[in-house]
GUKOLFI-795638 format. One line per 10 residues: their letters; for each residue x negated, y, z negated of N, C-alpha, C, O, CB. Coordinates in nm, 4 decimals. Glycine has a CB too. Layout:
a = X/Y/Z/X/Y/Z/X/Y/Z/X/Y/Z/X/Y/Z | ... .
This chain:
xxxxxxxxxx = -1.8679/10.3583/-9.7517/-1.9167/10.4195/-9.8742/-1.9678/10.5584/-9.8389/-2.0614/10.5731/-9.7603/-2.0286/10.3326/-9.9416 | -1.9057/10.6602/-9.8977/-1.9489/10.7971/-9.8700/-2.0588/10.8379/-9.9681/-2.0431/10.8281/-10.0898/-1.8292/10.8952/-9.8788 | -2.1700/10.8839/-9.9115/-2.2858/10.9255/-9.9900/-2.3210/11.0674/-9.9492/-2.3240/11.1007/-9.8307/-2.4074/10.8289/-9.9694 | -2.3476/11.1503/-10.0492/-2.3929/11.2870/-10.0254/-2.5375/11.2968/-10.0705/-2.5680/11.2760/-10.1880/-2.3031/11.3913/-10.1001 | -2.6272/11.3287/-9.9769/-2.7684/11.3487/-10.0086/-2.7938/11.4977/-10.0262/-2.7676/11.5767/-9.9356/-2.8603/11.2892/-9.8976 | -2.8449/11.5359/-10.1429/-2.8782/11.6760/-10.1687/-3.0290/11.6833/-10.1889/-3.0819/11.6364/-10.2897/-2.8003/11.7329/-10.2941 | -3.0974/11.7429/-10.0914/-3.2432/11.7503/-10.0948/-3.2867/11.8675/-10.0087/-3.2429/11.8797/-9.8943/-3.3086/11.6171/-10.0457 | -3.3717/11.9533/-10.0615/-3.4202/12.0687/-9.9877/-3.5238/12.0362/-9.8827/-3.5517/12.1191/-9.7961/-3.4763/12.1668/-10.0815 | -3.5815/11.9175/-9.8882/-3.6819/11.8767/-9.7913/-3.6109/11.8067/-9.6747/-3.5634/11.6940/-9.6881/-3.7891/11.7830/-9.8570 | -3.6047/11.8754/-9.5612/-3.5310/11.8235/-9.4457/-3.5805/11.6862/-9.4024/-3.5004/11.5975/-9.3726/-3.5417/11.9201/-9.3297 .
xxxxxxxxxx = -3.7110/11.6686/-9.3989/-3.7679/11.5405/-9.3539/-3.7318/11.4275/-9.4500/-3.6917/11.3196/-9.4064/-3.9211/11.5512/-9.3407 | -3.7459/11.4516/-9.5807/-3.7101/11.3497/-9.6802/-3.5619/11.3149/-9.6739/-3.5239/11.1980/-9.6805/-3.7460/11.3978/-9.8209 | -3.4788/11.4180/-9.6611/-3.3342/11.3968/-9.6579/-3.2936/11.3148/-9.5360/-3.2133/11.2222/-9.5473/-3.2606/11.5311/-9.6580 | -3.3480/11.3480/-9.4212/-3.3147/11.2751/-9.2992/-3.3687/11.1320/-9.3041/-3.3020/11.0387/-9.2593/-3.3702/11.3484/-9.1766 | -3.4892/11.1149/-9.3584/-3.5473/10.9799/-9.3712/-3.4600/10.8935/-9.4620/-3.4349/10.7766/-9.4329/-3.6926/10.9871/-9.4274 | -3.4149/10.9517/-9.5707/-3.3287/10.8798/-9.6640/-3.1972/10.8402/-9.5951/-3.1510/10.7271/-9.6102/-3.3004/10.9665/-9.7894 | -3.1384/10.9311/-9.5213/-3.0136/10.9023/-9.4499/-3.0339/10.7895/-9.3497/-2.9498/10.7004/-9.3384/-2.9617/11.0282/-9.3781 | -3.1446/10.7929/-9.2774/-3.1738/10.6881/-9.1798/-3.1945/10.5534/-9.2485/-3.1486/10.4505/-9.1989/-3.2978/10.7248/-9.0975 | -3.2636/10.5540/-9.3628/-3.2864/10.4295/-9.4355/-3.1548/10.3685/-9.4837/-3.1347/10.2473/-9.4755/-3.3795/10.4539/-9.5543 | -3.0663/10.4533/-9.5336/-2.9370/10.4013/-9.5798/-2.8568/10.3441/-9.4642/-2.7975/10.2369/-9.4767/-2.8566/10.5114/-9.6496 .
xxxxxxxxxx = -2.8545/10.4142/-9.3529/-2.7810/10.3643/-9.2355/-2.8426/10.2345/-9.1834/-2.7717/10.1484/-9.1314/-2.7797/10.4706/-9.1235 | -2.9748/10.2207/-9.1974/-3.0420/10.0981/-9.1544/-3.0059/9.9807/-9.2455/-3.0013/9.8659/-9.2013/-3.1941/10.1186/-9.1524 | -2.9804/10.0108/-9.3725/-2.9410/9.9061/-9.4676/-2.8043/9.8503/-9.4331/-2.7819/9.7294/-9.4395/-2.9406/9.9604/-9.6109 | -2.7124/9.9397/-9.3963/-2.5764/9.8949/-9.3710/-2.4986/10.0014/-9.2944/-2.5179/10.1214/-9.3139/-2.5055/9.8611/-9.5027 | -2.4118/9.9550/-9.2082/-2.3258/10.0467/-9.1332/-2.2117/10.0986/-9.2201/-2.1354/10.1847/-9.1764/-2.2694/9.9772/-9.0087 | -2.1990/10.0475/-9.3427/-2.0894/10.0899/-9.4303/-2.1107/10.2314/-9.4860/-2.0184/10.2904/-9.5421/-2.0740/9.9911/-9.5455 | -2.2321/10.2856/-9.4705/-2.2596/10.4171/-9.5265/-2.2140/10.5295/-9.4341/-2.2438/10.5303/-9.3146/-2.4073/10.4311/-9.5554 | -2.1416/10.6236/-9.4922/-2.1073/10.7498/-9.4272/-2.1864/10.8549/-9.5040/-2.1501/10.8913/-9.6159/-1.9487/10.7792/-9.4279 | -2.2944/10.9034/-9.4437/-2.3891/10.9890/-9.5146/-2.3711/11.1349/-9.4748/-2.3800/11.1704/-9.3573/-2.5327/10.9441/-9.4870 | -2.3457/11.2189/-9.5754/-2.3411/11.3640/-9.5568/-2.4679/11.4207/-9.6196/-2.5276/11.3579/-9.7072/-2.2107/11.4280/-9.6209 .
xxxxxxxxxx = -2.5087/11.5385/-9.5754/-2.6326/11.5975/-9.6252/-2.6138/11.7432/-9.6622/-2.5337/11.8149/-9.6022/-2.7427/11.5845/-9.5218 | -2.6904/11.7857/-9.7637/-2.6927/11.9266/-9.8044/-2.8362/11.9625/-9.8403/-2.9076/11.8837/-9.9024/-2.5955/11.9537/-9.9253 | -2.8776/12.0832/-9.8003/-3.0146/12.1272/-9.8239/-3.0314/12.2020/-9.9558/-3.1439/12.2241/-10.0007/-3.0598/12.2148/-9.7105 | -2.9202/12.2411/-10.0181/-2.9283/12.3134/-10.1459/-2.8277/12.2537/-10.2441/-2.7333/12.1848/-10.2055/-2.9014/12.4662/-10.1260 | -2.8507/12.2819/-10.3697/-2.7586/12.2349/-10.4724/-2.6194/12.2923/-10.4546/-2.5200/12.2206/-10.4664/-2.8110/12.2700/-10.6093 | -2.6123/12.4210/-10.4265/-2.4810/12.4848/-10.4111/-2.4066/12.4310/-10.2904/-2.2859/12.4075/-10.2971/-2.4964/12.6358/-10.3986 | -2.4772/12.4113/-10.1808/-2.4123/12.3541/-10.0617/-2.3619/12.2132/-10.0921/-2.2545/12.1741/-10.0463/-2.5106/12.3513/-9.9412 | -2.4389/12.1377/-10.1689/-2.3961/12.0032/-10.2080/-2.2730/12.0056/-10.2960/-2.1802/11.9273/-10.2756/-2.5079/11.9317/-10.2797 | -2.2713/12.0947/-10.3937/-2.1550/12.1061/-10.4825/-2.0312/12.1505/-10.4046/-1.9210/12.1021/-10.4303/-2.1840/12.2055/-10.5969 | -2.0492/12.2418/-10.3101/-1.9374/12.2863/-10.2263/-1.8831/12.1702/-10.1428/-1.7618/12.1525/-10.1316/-1.9816/12.4022/-10.1341 .
xxxxxxxxxx = -1.9723/12.0923/-10.0851/-1.9302/11.9771/-10.0050/-1.8557/11.8772/-10.0929/-1.7513/11.8252/-10.0534/-2.0521/11.9093/-9.9375 | -1.9082/11.8507/-10.2100/-1.8468/11.7560/-10.3031/-1.7054/11.8016/-10.3409/-1.6149/11.7192/-10.3543/-1.9341/11.7408/-10.4298 | -1.6868/11.9317/-10.3579/-1.5559/11.9854/-10.3957/-1.4537/11.9715/-10.2822/-1.3336/11.9615/-10.3073/-1.5691/12.1324/-10.4359 | -1.5015/11.9708/-10.1584/-1.4118/11.9638/-10.0422/-1.3767/11.8226/-9.9990/-1.2715/11.8008/-9.9389/-1.4736/12.0351/-9.9271 | -1.4632/11.7261/-10.0285/-1.4452/11.5929/-9.9717/-1.4779/11.4865/-10.0760/-1.5756/11.5006/-10.1496/-1.5336/11.5746/-9.8465 | -1.3981/11.3806/-10.0836/-1.4278/11.2731/-10.1778/-1.5608/11.2054/-10.1437/-1.5879/11.1734/-10.0279/-1.3142/11.1697/-10.1781 | -1.6418/11.1846/-10.2451/-1.7738/11.1231/-10.2289/-1.7840/11.0091/-10.3290/-1.7485/11.0247/-10.4458/-1.8900/11.2279/-10.2497 | -1.8328/10.8941/-10.2826/-1.8510/10.7801/-10.3724/-1.9763/10.7930/-10.4584/-1.9755/10.7546/-10.5753/-1.8574/10.6520/-10.2925 | -2.0841/10.8468/-10.4010/-2.2098/10.8596/-10.4748/-2.2871/10.9805/-10.4239/-2.2942/11.0055/-10.3036/-2.2952/10.7310/-10.4616 | -2.3451/11.0551/-10.5182/-2.4293/11.1697/-10.4850/-2.5727/11.1320/-10.5178/-2.6024/11.0890/-10.6292/-2.3850/11.2989/-10.5626 .
xxxxxxxxxx = -2.6614/11.1482/-10.4206/-2.8044/11.1242/-10.4388/-2.8707/11.2610/-10.4358/-2.8624/11.3323/-10.3358/-2.8639/11.0271/-10.3275 | -2.9369/11.2980/-10.5458/-2.9877/11.4350/-10.5565/-3.1346/11.4380/-10.5983/-3.1782/11.3629/-10.6856/-2.9039/11.5143/-10.6563 | -3.2083/11.5259/-10.5340/-3.3476/11.5554/-10.5691/-3.3462/11.6529/-10.6864/-3.2606/11.7411/-10.6919/-3.4273/11.6148/-10.4462 | -3.4383/11.6388/-10.7789/-3.4450/11.7313/-10.8931/-3.4940/11.8679/-10.8495/-3.4443/11.9700/-10.8970/-3.5369/11.6758/-11.0026 | -3.5915/11.8707/-10.7589/-3.6549/11.9953/-10.7156/-3.5831/12.0494/-10.5922/-3.6154/12.0129/-10.4792/-3.8058/11.9730/-10.6855 | -3.4849/12.1372/-10.6154/-3.4064/12.1971/-10.5072/-3.4446/12.3437/-10.4899/-3.4962/12.4044/-10.5837/-3.2548/12.1839/-10.5355 | -3.4208/12.4021/-10.3729/-3.4615/12.5404/-10.3496/-3.3817/12.6450/-10.4286/-3.4341/12.7525/-10.4578/-3.4498/12.5703/-10.2046 | -3.2579/12.6156/-10.4631/-3.1752/12.7173/-10.5276/-3.1434/12.6897/-10.6737/-3.1054/12.7816/-10.7463/-3.0483/12.7315/-10.4531 | -3.1578/12.5667/-10.7182/-3.1291/12.5309/-10.8567/-3.1954/12.3979/-10.8857/-3.2484/12.3325/-10.7959/-2.9757/12.5242/-10.8836 | -3.1919/12.3592/-11.0095/-3.2464/12.2291/-11.0471/-3.1448/12.1192/-11.0171/-3.0239/12.1409/-11.0262/-3.2854/12.2274/-11.1966 .
xxxxxxxxxx = -3.1943/12.0026/-10.9816/-3.1062/11.8874/-10.9653/-3.0339/11.8544/-11.0941/-2.9272/11.7932/-11.0916/-3.1849/11.7667/-10.9179 | -3.0918/11.8949/-11.2087/-3.0242/11.8748/-11.3374/-2.8993/11.9622/-11.3480/-2.8014/11.9232/-11.4117/-3.1202/11.9056/-11.4540 | -2.9023/12.0798/-11.2860/-2.7829/12.1644/-11.2842/-2.6734/12.0995/-11.1994/-2.5556/12.1044/-11.2347/-2.8168/12.3055/-11.2300 | -2.7124/12.0398/-11.0894/-2.6164/11.9673/-11.0056/-2.5592/11.8503/-11.0852/-2.4381/11.8285/-11.0865/-2.6836/11.9169/-10.8736 | -2.6467/11.7757/-11.1512/-2.6037/11.6624/-11.2331/-2.5051/11.7074/-11.3405/-2.4020/11.6433/-11.3606/-2.7248/11.5939/-11.2979 | -2.5358/11.8167/-11.4093/-2.4474/11.8673/-11.5156/-2.3120/11.9108/-11.4593/-2.2096/11.8963/-11.5261/-2.5140/11.9854/-11.5888 | -2.3110/11.9638/-11.3372/-2.1841/12.0030/-11.2751/-2.1001/11.8822/-11.2377/-1.9778/11.8840/-11.2511/-2.2095/12.0879/-11.1516 | -2.1656/11.7782/-11.1912/-2.0940/11.6586/-11.1472/-2.0585/11.5648/-11.2616/-1.9592/11.4924/-11.2554/-2.1763/11.5846/-11.0459 | -2.1407/11.5669/-11.3663/-2.1219/11.4773/-11.4806/-2.1269/11.5614/-11.6080/-2.2286/11.5628/-11.6773/-2.2312/11.3637/-11.4834 | -2.0171/11.6319/-11.6394/-2.0183/11.7190/-11.7570/-2.0293/11.6435/-11.8892/-2.0744/11.7005/-11.9885/-1.8941/11.8027/-11.7584 .
xxxxxxxxxx = -1.9894/11.5175/-11.8923/-2.0006/11.4368/-12.0132/-2.0846/11.3139/-11.9832/-2.0380/11.2210/-11.9172/-1.8607/11.3963/-12.0666 | -2.2089/11.3131/-12.0316/-2.3003/11.2026/-12.0033/-2.2469/11.0697/-12.0553/-2.2786/10.9642/-12.0003/-2.4365/11.2307/-12.0642 | -2.1666/11.0742/-12.1603/-2.1154/10.9496/-12.2162/-1.9998/10.8919/-12.1342/-1.9670/10.7742/-12.1491/-2.0705/10.9721/-12.3591 | -1.9376/10.9728/-12.0479/-1.8270/10.9259/-11.9645/-1.8390/10.9810/-11.8221/-1.7537/11.0573/-11.7766/-1.6920/10.9670/-12.0264 | -1.9460/10.9413/-11.7525/-1.9608/10.9934/-11.6161/-1.8530/10.9414/-11.5234/-1.8312/10.8207/-11.5139/-2.0969/10.9572/-11.5605 | -1.7858/11.0318/-11.4554/-1.6820/10.9941/-11.3614/-1.7315/10.9974/-11.2185/-1.6584/10.9624/-11.1258/-1.5630/11.0844/-11.3763 | -1.8545/11.0391/-11.2007/-1.9142/11.0487/-11.0681/-2.0433/10.9682/-11.0663/-2.1253/10.9790/-11.1574/-1.9407/11.1967/-11.0290 | -2.0608/10.8882/-10.9630/-2.1847/10.8123/-10.9477/-2.2928/10.9061/-10.8928/-2.2825/10.9545/-10.7801/-2.1640/10.6884/-10.8533 | -2.3957/10.9308/-10.9731/-2.5065/11.0161/-10.9323/-2.6359/10.9366/-10.9452/-2.6610/10.8718/-11.0468/-2.5119/11.1466/-11.0176 | -2.7168/10.9431/-10.8407/-2.8488/10.8817/-10.8409/-2.9507/10.9936/-10.8206/-2.9423/11.0691/-10.7237/-2.8617/10.7707/-10.7294 .
xxxxxxxxxx = -3.0453/11.0038/-10.9110/-3.1550/11.0986/-10.8963/-3.2622/11.0292/-10.8130/-3.3009/10.9157/-10.8408/-3.2113/11.1459/-11.0366 | -3.3090/11.0992/-10.7111/-3.4065/11.0438/-10.6173/-3.5087/11.1534/-10.5912/-3.4859/11.2410/-10.5078/-3.3384/10.9940/-10.4827 | -3.6217/11.1492/-10.6625/-3.7110/11.2647/-10.6647/-3.8548/11.2321/-10.6282/-3.9007/11.1189/-10.6438/-3.7081/11.3270/-10.7995 | -3.9243/11.3326/-10.5797/-4.0666/11.3211/-10.5510/-4.1506/11.3656/-10.6706/-4.2723/11.3476/-10.6705/-4.1027/11.4037/-10.4274 | -4.0873/11.4233/-10.7721/-4.1617/11.4672/-10.8897/-4.2147/11.3452/-10.9657/-4.1404/11.2497/-10.9880/-4.0723/11.5548/-10.9819 | -4.3418/11.3474/-11.0055/-4.4043/11.2277/-11.0624/-4.3794/11.2044/-11.2112/-4.4147/11.0981/-11.2624/-4.5493/11.2349/-11.0402 | -4.3209/11.2984/-11.2808/-4.3059/11.2877/-11.4258/-4.1981/11.1854/-11.4632/-4.0804/11.2082/-11.4354/-4.2716/11.4249/-11.4857 | -4.2361/11.0726/-11.5258/-4.1371/10.9699/-11.5609/-4.0359/11.0172/-11.6652/-3.9260/10.9624/-11.6739/-4.2077/10.8465/-11.6123 | -4.0717/11.1172/-11.7434/-3.9780/11.1688/-11.8438/-3.8581/11.2374/-11.7790/-3.7494/11.2406/-11.8368/-4.0493/11.2666/-11.9373 | -3.8777/11.2926/-11.6584/-3.7653/11.3529/-11.5869/-3.6634/11.2471/-11.5474/-3.5428/11.2714/-11.5522/-3.8145/11.4277/-11.4626 .
xxxxxxxxxx = -3.7115/11.1309/-11.5088/-3.6209/11.0213/-11.4726/-3.5432/10.9750/-11.5947/-3.4228/10.9503/-11.5877/-3.6992/10.9032/-11.4111 | -3.6137/10.9635/-11.7068/-3.5486/10.9237/-11.8321/-3.4444/11.0273/-11.8742/-3.3345/10.9920/-11.9170/-3.6533/10.9052/-11.9439 | -3.4795/11.1542/-11.8619/-3.3863/11.2625/-11.8972/-3.2624/11.2594/-11.8081/-3.1510/11.2828/-11.8551/-3.4559/11.3994/-11.8856 | -3.2819/11.2308/-11.6806/-3.1679/11.2223/-11.5883/-3.0720/11.1118/-11.6312/-2.9503/11.1303/-11.6283/-3.2166/11.1971/-11.4440 | -3.1261/10.9976/-11.6709/-3.0421/10.8868/-11.7157/-2.9672/10.9220/-11.8438/-2.8506/10.8858/-11.8600/-3.1268/10.7617/-11.7375 | -3.0339/10.9922/-11.9344/-2.9695/11.0330/-12.0596/-2.8586/11.1352/-12.0362/-2.7679/11.1500/-12.1181/-3.0730/11.0905/-12.1554 | -2.8672/11.2058/-11.9230/-2.7685/11.3094/-11.8928/-2.6620/11.2641/-11.7935/-2.5916/11.3470/-11.7358/-2.8380/11.4310/-11.8389 | -2.6498/11.1325/-11.7734/-2.5374/11.0820/-11.6963/-2.5670/11.0258/-11.5594/-2.4770/10.9710/-11.4958/-2.4424/11.1867/-11.6812 | -2.6908/11.0372/-11.5106/-2.7228/10.9736/-11.3829/-2.7143/10.8228/-11.4018/-2.7514/10.7714/-11.5073/-2.8648/11.0163/-11.3314 | -2.6662/10.7522/-11.3014/-2.6536/10.6071/-11.3100/-2.7819/10.5367/-11.2688/-2.8009/10.4191/-11.2998/-2.5387/10.5593/-11.2236 .
xxxxxxxxxx = -2.8700/10.6077/-11.1990/-3.0013/10.5551/-11.1621/-3.0930/10.6736/-11.1376/-3.0476/10.7828/-11.1032/-2.9934/10.4621/-11.0356 | -3.2223/10.6511/-11.1557/-3.3220/10.7556/-11.1324/-3.4447/10.6898/-11.0707/-3.5076/10.6034/-11.1316/-3.3589/10.8313/-11.2654 | -3.4776/10.7318/-10.9493/-3.5853/10.6702/-10.8731/-3.6840/10.7747/-10.8241/-3.6483/10.8902/-10.8009/-3.5291/10.5918/-10.7552 | -3.8088/10.7319/-10.8089/-3.9089/10.8160/-10.7431/-3.9081/10.7828/-10.5953/-3.8873/10.6680/-10.5561/-4.0513/10.7951/-10.8046 | -3.9308/10.8837/-10.5145/-3.9382/10.8640/-10.3697/-4.0714/10.7974/-10.3374/-4.1781/10.8574/-10.3496/-3.9229/10.9997/-10.2925 | -4.0619/10.6744/-10.2968/-4.1790/10.6024/-10.2471/-4.1329/10.5247/-10.1248/-4.0240/10.4673/-10.1253/-4.2418/10.5068/-10.3574 | -4.2136/10.5223/-10.0215/-4.1701/10.4578/-9.8976/-4.2189/10.3141/-9.8924/-4.3289/10.2866/-9.9403/-4.2207/10.5354/-9.7753 | -4.1435/10.2227/-9.8375/-4.0016/10.2337/-9.8074/-3.9198/10.1898/-9.9290/-3.9547/10.0934/-9.9970/-3.9650/10.1488/-9.6831 | -3.8148/10.2591/-9.9542/-3.7307/10.2287/-10.0702/-3.5872/10.1970/-10.0302/-3.4992/10.1897/-10.1159/-3.7321/10.3452/-10.1677 | -3.5633/10.1784/-9.9028/-3.4256/10.1662/-9.8556/-3.3433/10.0644/-9.9338/-3.2298/10.0944/-9.9710/-3.4255/10.1290/-9.7107 .
xxxxxxxxxx = -3.3957/9.9466/-9.9598/-3.3152/9.8467/-10.0305/-3.2998/9.8802/-10.1779/-3.1963/9.8499/-10.2373/-3.3774/9.7091/-10.0156 | -3.4008/9.9420/-10.2380/-3.3913/9.9836/-10.3778/-3.2872/10.0941/-10.3934/-3.2064/10.0907/-10.4862/-3.5285/10.0314/-10.4297 | -3.2888/10.1905/-10.3045/-3.1897/10.2979/-10.3094/-3.0508/10.2424/-10.2800/-2.9539/10.2794/-10.3463/-3.2252/10.4099/-10.2092 | -3.0406/10.1555/-10.1826/-2.9125/10.0917/-10.1494/-2.8557/10.0212/-10.2729/-2.7391/10.0412/-10.3068/-2.9300/9.9905/-10.0322 | -2.9346/9.9409/-10.3388/-2.8909/9.8666/-10.4577/-2.8521/9.9639/-10.5697/-2.7527/9.9415/-10.6388/-3.0029/9.7701/-10.5064 | -2.9290/10.0709/-10.5881/-2.8993/10.1693/-10.6929/-2.7667/10.2395/-10.6679/-2.6899/10.2630/-10.7611/-3.0114/10.2726/-10.7021 | -2.7398/10.2729/-10.5421/-2.6133/10.3380/-10.5072/-2.4965/10.2440/-10.5345/-2.3973/10.2838/-10.5957/-2.6134/10.3819/-10.3589 | -2.5082/10.1205/-10.4897/-2.3996/10.0243/-10.5105/-2.3765/9.9976/-10.6594/-2.2620/9.9884/-10.7036/-2.4307/9.8927/-10.4380 | -2.4843/9.9852/-10.7363/-2.4719/9.9636/-10.8808/-2.4092/10.0849/-10.9495/-2.3268/10.0699/-11.0397/-2.6097/9.9335/-10.9424 | -2.4485/10.2053/-10.9065/-2.3936/10.3276/-10.9665/-2.2437/10.3374/-10.9429/-2.1681/10.3693/-11.0346/-2.4638/10.4517/-10.9097 .
xxxxxxxxxx = -2.2007/10.3103/-10.8211/-2.0584/10.3161/-10.7885/-1.9821/10.2107/-10.8680/-1.8758/10.2391/-10.9232/-2.0362/10.2960/-10.6369 | -2.0352/10.0914/-10.8737/-1.9710/9.9833/-10.9486/-1.9586/10.0176/-11.0965/-1.8549/9.9928/-11.1580/-2.0494/9.8534/-10.9318 | -2.0629/10.0739/-11.1525/-2.0643/10.1111/-11.2941/-1.9589/10.2170/-11.3253/-1.8877/10.2070/-11.4252/-2.2027/10.1621/-11.3341 | -1.9494/10.3175/-11.2403/-1.8504/10.4235/-11.2612/-1.7095/10.3665/-11.2465/-1.6201/10.4018/-11.3234/-1.8724/10.5402/-11.1609 | -1.6892/10.2789/-11.1486/-1.5565/10.2184/-11.1305/-1.5169/10.1342/-11.2515/-1.4009/10.1359/-11.2928/-1.5542/10.1317/-11.0037 | -1.6115/10.0612/-11.3082/-1.5825/9.9817/-11.4282/-1.5450/10.0723/-11.5449/-1.4531/10.0415/-11.6208/-1.7037/9.8939/-11.4660 | -1.6157/10.1837/-11.5592/-1.5830/10.2791/-11.6662/-1.4418/10.3345/-11.6483/-1.3675/10.3492/-11.7453/-1.6852/10.3946/-11.6686 | -1.4057/10.3648/-11.5245/-1.2710/10.4166/-11.4976/-1.1647/10.3142/-11.5338/-1.0626/10.3480/-11.5938/-1.2571/10.4563/-11.3502 | -1.1891/10.1886/-11.4971/-1.0942/10.0827/-11.5299/-1.0813/10.0662/-11.6807/-0.9714/10.0483/-11.7332/-1.1371/9.9506/-11.4659 | -1.1938/10.0725/-11.7489/-1.1931/10.0597/-11.8943/-1.1125/10.1724/-11.9573/-1.0291/10.1492/-12.0449/-1.3365/10.0597/-11.9491 .
xxxxxxxxxx = -1.1385/10.2950/-11.9116/-1.0650/10.4100/-11.9645/-0.9166/10.3989/-11.9341/-0.8329/10.4303/-12.0187/-1.1203/10.5402/-11.9069 | -0.8847/10.3552/-11.8158/-0.7451/10.3399/-11.7769/-0.6772/10.2378/-11.8662/-0.5646/10.2602/-11.9106/-0.7337/10.2985/-11.6295 | -0.7433/10.1261/-11.8933/-0.6881/10.0229/-11.9805/-0.6742/10.0699/-12.1237/-0.5782/10.0338/-12.1917/-0.7743/9.8998/-11.9760 | -0.7690/10.1504/-12.1710/-0.7622/10.2027/-12.3080/-0.6442/10.2968/-12.3222/-0.5722/10.2920/-12.4219/-0.8928/10.2750/-12.3459 | -0.6243/10.3811/-12.2247/-0.5123/10.4751/-12.2317/-0.3807/10.4003/-12.2280/-0.2869/10.4350/-12.2998/-0.5187/10.5768/-12.1168 | -0.3735/10.2982/-12.1448/-0.2516/10.2196/-12.1329/-0.2201/10.1480/-12.2623/-0.1056/10.1502/-12.3074/-0.2637/10.1195/-12.0197 | -0.3187/10.0846/-12.3231/-0.2929/10.0115/-12.4463/-0.2601/10.1070/-12.5605/-0.1860/10.0712/-12.6520/-0.4132/9.9246/-12.4829 | -0.3147/10.2278/-12.5556/-0.2852/10.3266/-12.6580/-0.1404/10.3717/-12.6479/-0.0735/10.3904/-12.7495/-0.3794/10.4465/-12.6460 | -0.0925/10.3890/-12.5268/0.0450/10.4318/-12.5027/0.1437/10.3227/-12.5469/0.2478/10.3522/-12.6057/0.0654/10.4657/-12.3531 | 0.1096/10.1968/-12.5178/0.1967/10.0862/-12.5515/0.1954/10.0689/-12.7021/0.2626/9.9802/-12.7547/0.1533/9.9559/-12.4796 .
């Protein structure tokens, strides 16, 4: 499972990567310190799930979310918001804008983040299958 962590805090990003690897060896974790670096990485390499902090040094995590999920009603990319910001309304807003999960950074969260990533990927895959079936039945 390829995961891209986008977080400007080096310590948080590395801790998150270590926690995911501790959960399972199935994770291939890439990291980016800025939103733009994350978007560039995403454009170059297939990623199963993007985990993004809202508070980034160069842009908002919401801008990253909007780039990855242009249509909140039909997200084609599994995005999990994982933030240190305490405002619960930001988490709600992230979900309304296409994130498949929104979590606050609290230690240790490795199994919660692991479950959120797996659920996000599964949810996006189900949506793709549904869309594929709808298009097929429409054509027939």
